[in-house]
RODO-715679 format. One line per field, with one value per residue (C-alpha): x, y, z. Coordinates in steps of 0.1 Angstrom, whole numbers, padded with zeros to 4 digits. Example, Ala and Ser with C-alpha at 12.3 -4.5 7.8 and 13.67 -1.06 7.14 Angstrom:
u	(0123, 0137)
v	(-0045, -0011)
w	(0078, 0071)
// end
This chain:
u	(-0010, -0013, 0025, 0044, 0076, 0068, 0051, 0065, 0050, 0056, 0056, 0055, 0061, 0047, 0049, 0010, 0019, 0033, 0002, 0009, 0032, 0048, 0065, 0062, 0080, 0061, 0077, 0098, 0112, 0097, 0105, 0099, 0097, 0097, 0064, 0088, 0108, 0078, 0070, 0093, 0075, 0036, 0014, 0037, 0041, 0072, 0089, 0116, 0131, 0138, 0160, 0139, 0153, 0152, 0120, 0116, 0081, 0083, 0117, 0131, 0163, 0165, 0186, 0159, 0169, 0155, 0140, 0106, 0096, 0069, 0046, 0041, 0022, 0019, -0011, -0012, -0044, -0065, -0077, -0089, -0110, -0129, -0139, -0140, -0105, -0095, -0114, -0104, -0065, -0071, -0082, -0052, -0031, -0045, -0037, 0002, -0003, 0003, 0021, 0031, 0018, 0031, 0013, 0017, -0004, -0002, -0020, -0022, -0015, 0008, 0042, 0055, 0024, 0024, 0062, 0062, 0034, 0040, 0031, 0000, -0012, 0002, -0020, -0051, -0044, -0038, -0073, -0092, -0075, -0086, -0124, -0125, -0110, -0127, -0097, -0077, -0054, -0025, -0025, -0017, 0021, 0027, 0062, 0066, 0058, 0078, 0078, 0062, 0081, 0076, 0113, 0108, 0098, 0115, 0082, 0067, 0030, 0020, 0033, 0035, 0028, 0041, 0019, 0026, -0008, -0001, -0031, -0066, -0094, -0120, -0149, -0155, -0139, -0137, -0147, -0157, -0127, -0109, -0121, -0099, -0103, -0085, -0055, -0052, -0016, -0005, -0016, -0052, -0052, -0042, -0073, -0096, -0086, -0085, -0120, -0132, -0117, -0130, -0163, -0182, -0199, -0173, -0158, -0122, -0138, -0157, -0127, -0112, -0077, -0078, -0104, -0073, -0052, -0045, -0029, -0023, 0003, 0012, 0049, 0066, 0065, 0090, 0112, 0109, 0142, 0149, 0170, 0202, 0208, 0228, 0252, 0245, 0265, 0289, 0284, 0316, 0321, 0323, 0347, 0372, 0366, 0379, 0407, 0419, 0417, 0435, 0463, 0468, 0470, 0499, 0514, 0511, 0524, 0557, 0558, 0565, 0544, 0532, 0521, 0492, 0515, 0529, 0502, 0487, 0524, 0519, 0482, 0493, 0525, 0501, 0473, 0506, 0518, 0482, 0481, 0513, 0504, 0467, 0485, 0510, 0481, 0451, 0464, 0453, 0489, 0492, 0471, 0435, 0435, 0415, 0430)
v	(0036, 0050, 0052, 0059, 0056, 0015, 0009, -0011, -0010, -0044, -0049, -0086, -0097, -0129, -0139, -0143, -0162, -0194, -0220, -0244, -0226, -0254, -0242, -0203, -0205, -0178, -0156, -0129, -0111, -0080, -0047, -0031, 0005, 0019, 0045, 0064, 0078, 0093, 0116, 0144, 0142, 0141, 0152, 0155, 0128, 0117, 0089, 0064, 0031, 0001, -0027, -0059, -0083, -0117, -0128, -0125, -0131, -0156, -0178, -0189, -0203, -0182, -0146, -0118, -0093, -0064, -0030, -0016, 0018, 0031, 0069, 0075, 0096, 0096, 0116, 0113, 0131, 0113, 0090, 0118, 0131, 0096, 0075, 0106, 0119, 0084, 0083, 0117, 0107, 0077, 0102, 0123, 0089, 0073, 0097, 0096, 0060, 0054, 0020, 0014, -0019, -0033, -0052, -0072, -0078, -0108, -0103, -0122, -0093, -0094, -0081, -0075, -0056, -0040, -0029, 0006, 0019, 0013, 0045, 0047, 0013, 0015, 0047, 0028, 0001, 0029, 0043, 0012, 0004, 0036, 0034, -0005, 0007, 0040, 0055, 0087, 0089, 0099, 0067, 0046, 0048, 0026, 0016, -0003, -0029, -0063, -0092, -0122, -0152, -0187, -0194, -0231, -0236, -0200, -0189, -0156, -0158, -0119, -0092, -0076, -0047, -0033, -0010, 0008, 0019, 0044, 0045, 0023, 0029, 0053, 0030, 0004, -0030, -0040, -0011, -0022, -0040, -0011, 0019, 0045, 0024, -0006, -0004, -0033, -0056, -0059, -0096, -0089, -0062, -0089, -0112, -0084, -0076, -0112, -0118, -0085, -0102, -0137, -0118, -0116, -0085, -0063, -0034, -0054, -0080, -0056, -0034, -0034, -0047, -0059, -0088, -0103, -0103, -0142, -0136, -0107, -0109, -0086, -0079, -0051, -0017, -0015, 0017, 0035, 0046, 0068, 0057, 0079, 0107, 0097, 0116, 0125, 0107, 0130, 0131, 0121, 0162, 0167, 0141, 0149, 0187, 0176, 0155, 0187, 0206, 0178, 0181, 0219, 0217, 0195, 0211, 0245, 0226, 0212, 0239, 0209, 0193, 0162, 0129, 0109, 0084, 0109, 0120, 0087, 0081, 0120, 0110, 0077, 0089, 0117, 0093, 0073, 0100, 0111, 0077, 0079, 0112, 0099, 0069, 0091, 0113, 0090, 0083, 0126, 0134, 0158, 0180, 0170, 0134, 0136, 0142)
w	(0995, 1033, 1039, 1006, 1026, 1033, 0999, 0968, 0929, 0919, 0882, 0872, 0836, 0816, 0782, 0772, 0744, 0757, 0756, 0785, 0806, 0833, 0865, 0859, 0827, 0811, 0835, 0823, 0851, 0873, 0879, 0917, 0925, 0959, 0962, 0989, 0954, 0938, 0968, 0956, 0920, 0936, 0913, 0881, 0852, 0851, 0822, 0840, 0823, 0847, 0843, 0844, 0872, 0879, 0903, 0938, 0944, 0915, 0913, 0878, 0867, 0838, 0836, 0833, 0806, 0792, 0803, 0812, 0803, 0825, 0827, 0868, 0887, 0928, 0938, 0976, 0977, 0953, 0982, 1003, 0969, 0971, 0940, 0917, 0924, 0916, 0881, 0876, 0880, 0854, 0829, 0834, 0834, 0802, 0776, 0785, 0780, 0746, 0735, 0698, 0684, 0654, 0629, 0596, 0573, 0547, 0515, 0485, 0459, 0430, 0444, 0407, 0399, 0433, 0439, 0413, 0430, 0467, 0480, 0464, 0479, 0512, 0511, 0505, 0530, 0555, 0545, 0547, 0578, 0595, 0582, 0596, 0629, 0632, 0641, 0633, 0604, 0625, 0647, 0616, 0607, 0573, 0580, 0545, 0521, 0509, 0488, 0510, 0506, 0512, 0522, 0519, 0486, 0478, 0457, 0460, 0478, 0479, 0500, 0534, 0544, 0580, 0603, 0633, 0656, 0681, 0700, 0705, 0682, 0695, 0679, 0658, 0657, 0694, 0706, 0740, 0747, 0734, 0753, 0774, 0805, 0794, 0773, 0751, 0744, 0709, 0711, 0724, 0694, 0672, 0682, 0674, 0644, 0632, 0646, 0626, 0592, 0595, 0601, 0569, 0578, 0591, 0572, 0571, 0551, 0529, 0519, 0487, 0498, 0531, 0521, 0507, 0537, 0549, 0584, 0606, 0631, 0660, 0674, 0687, 0663, 0634, 0634, 0601, 0590, 0559, 0532, 0532, 0506, 0476, 0464, 0425, 0400, 0378, 0345, 0322, 0316, 0354, 0361, 0331, 0344, 0377, 0365, 0347, 0377, 0399, 0373, 0370, 0408, 0406, 0377, 0395, 0428, 0410, 0380, 0355, 0326, 0339, 0318, 0328, 0340, 0362, 0378, 0387, 0403, 0421, 0432, 0448, 0461, 0478, 0490, 0506, 0523, 0539, 0551, 0571, 0583, 0595, 0615, 0629, 0642, 0652, 0689, 0690, 0698, 0673, 0643, 0642, 0637, 0603, 0566)
// end
């Protein structure tokens, strides 16, 4: 870039999975960035999310949707340092660009046998992947395992294990293609792993569990969620204690003996009063709006 004020970065996005695109049917949209806006952030890494818009250079009829997140670094002096300066800049940027890849492994293991020991099963899958891909264990995130179901016949085919890969393997399967100088997409990674799985001499095919894999699909990474904490169940004795405390509270408040029927009436009347109060204060004009 010789004059940042007049330069633009144009990123076009295409669907690589469409086998026979016609009239740019695989075009998904584009993002255009004025380089001049980066001059104030020279030699600083920034992360920014852009709205994907319909193309200007490539015309499509459909509306473009979605966002694109980029890690950017504008280094105006890199050219002055020649090829060495450009290579140095690339090495600084590459560790910052970590696009997770989601994988689903379809494995012909009996689901009912694996279900009670899912954690240990997933640990073994993670270790086999680590060895096969020759990568750091921290780059493999096991998201979960569930039943693999033939939805047409409603029969169980085995299980499916979901994995997120957080960086490219350093060596091993497809090392030449997955080097830091060329970042690999999810579809390319899927092709590399599938090629290794089909190779009878590969580490994937020599593993204990992964050799039972019938298919591997890549997709957007899964978001791992934690199950909400469940409140401990009360014992019968604890329930009775709470009822006794509630009854004693009402007795103390009304200074009269209450039967069980009277107690229920009092509780229901109190609930109704609280609902009325809540509806009056829901607009925030008085009270806290919370009961």
